[in-house]
C-alpha positions as a Python dict, from the first residue, in 0.01 Angstrom:
ca = {
    (1, 'X'): (0, 0, 0),
    (2, 'X'): (-72, 316, -202),
    (3, 'X'): (288, 434, -171),
    (4, 'X'): (422, 99, -292),
    (5, 'X'): (182, 110, -588),
    (6, 'X'): (296, 463, -679),
    (7, 'X'): (663, 363, -656),
    (8, 'X'): (616, 54, -874),
    (9, 'X'): (413, 238, -1139),
    (10, 'X'): (661, 528, -1132),
    (11, 'X'): (956, 292, -1167),
    (12, 'X'): (798, 117, -1465),
    (13, 'X'): (704, 453, -1618),
    (14, 'X'): (1061, 578, -1581),
    (15, 'X'): (1202, 269, -1743),
    (16, 'X'): (957, 297, -2034),
    (17, 'X'): (1028, 669, -2073),
    (18, 'X'): (1400, 593, -2092),
    (19, 'X'): (1330, 346, -2372),
    (20, 'X'): (1111, 600, -2554),
    (21, 'X'): (1369, 879, -2530),
    (22, 'X'): (1651, 660, -2677),
    (23, 'X'): (1971, 820, -2560),
    (24, 'X'): (1795, 1103, -2380),
    (25, 'X'): (1791, 907, -2058),
    (26, 'X'): (2031, 909, -1769),
    (27, 'X'): (2071, 539, -1702),
    (28, 'X'): (1823, 289, -1569),
    (29, 'X'): (1833, 388, -1201),
    (30, 'X'): (1799, 761, -1259),
    (31, 'X'): (1529, 703, -1522),
    (32, 'X'): (1332, 505, -1263),
    (33, 'X'): (1367, 787, -1010),
    (34, 'X'): (1265, 1040, -1275),
    (35, 'X'): (968, 816, -1356),
    (36, 'X'): (846, 837, -999),
    (37, 'X'): (876, 1216, -1012),
    (38, 'X'): (724, 1208, -1362),
    (39, 'X'): (410, 1046, -1223),
    (40, 'X'): (359, 1346, -1000),
    (41, 'X'): (437, 1585, -1285),
    (42, 'X'): (202, 1398, -1519),
    (43, 'X'): (-83, 1416, -1270),
    (44, 'X'): (-22, 1787, -1220),
    (45, 'X'): (12, 1856, -1593),
    (46, 'X'): (-304, 1670, -1688),
    (47, 'X'): (-490, 1829, -1400),
    (48, 'X'): (-392, 2175, -1522),
    (49, 'X'): (-501, 2089, -1877),
    (50, 'X'): (-825, 1928, -1760),
    (51, 'X'): (-734, 1598, -1929),
    (52, 'X'): (-829, 1263, -1778),
    (53, 'X'): (-657, 963, -1939),
    (54, 'X'): (-838, 699, -1742),
    (55, 'X'): (-828, 510, -1419),
    (56, 'X'): (-656, 195, -1312),
    (57, 'X'): (-309, 68, -1385),
    (58, 'X'): (-310, 160, -1755),
    (59, 'X'): (-418, 520, -1693),
    (60, 'X'): (-169, 563, -1411),
    (61, 'X'): (109, 412, -1621),
    (62, 'X'): (32, 636, -1922),
    (63, 'X'): (24, 943, -1700),
    (64, 'X'): (356, 843, -1543),
    (65, 'X'): (522, 770, -1876),
    (66, 'X'): (414, 1101, -2028),
    (67, 'X'): (524, 1288, -1716),
    (68, 'X'): (858, 1105, -1714),
    (69, 'X'): (916, 1181, -2084),
    (70, 'X'): (854, 1550, -2009),
    (71, 'X'): (1097, 1534, -1717),
    (72, 'X'): (1361, 1353, -1925),
    (73, 'X'): (1320, 1604, -2207),
    (74, 'X'): (1364, 1902, -1975),
    (75, 'X'): (1654, 1736, -1792),
    (76, 'X'): (1815, 1659, -2129),
    (77, 'X'): (1811, 2030, -2211),
    (78, 'X'): (2024, 2095, -1903),
    (79, 'X'): (2247, 1794, -1965),
    (80, 'X'): (2396, 1938, -2285),
}
C-alpha cells in the first residue's frame, strides 16, 4: 500500500510541477514519472537542509511538487 501511495502522490506532484513550469515540462507522462522521482529528490533535499514541511498528504504532495520542479528545471537545462 505504501508503494501505491508514493506512486499516486508522485504522479500528482509531477502533473502539478508540469503546470507550474509552463513549457518547461516534457509532456504529461514524463512529468508524472519525473514527479515520482521528484518525491525522492524532495525528501532528500529537505532532509539535507533540515527542513520539515509537514506530514500527511499535503506535506508529501508539497515535497513531491518542489522536488519535481527542481528535477524539471535541471532537466530543462539539458533539454536546450
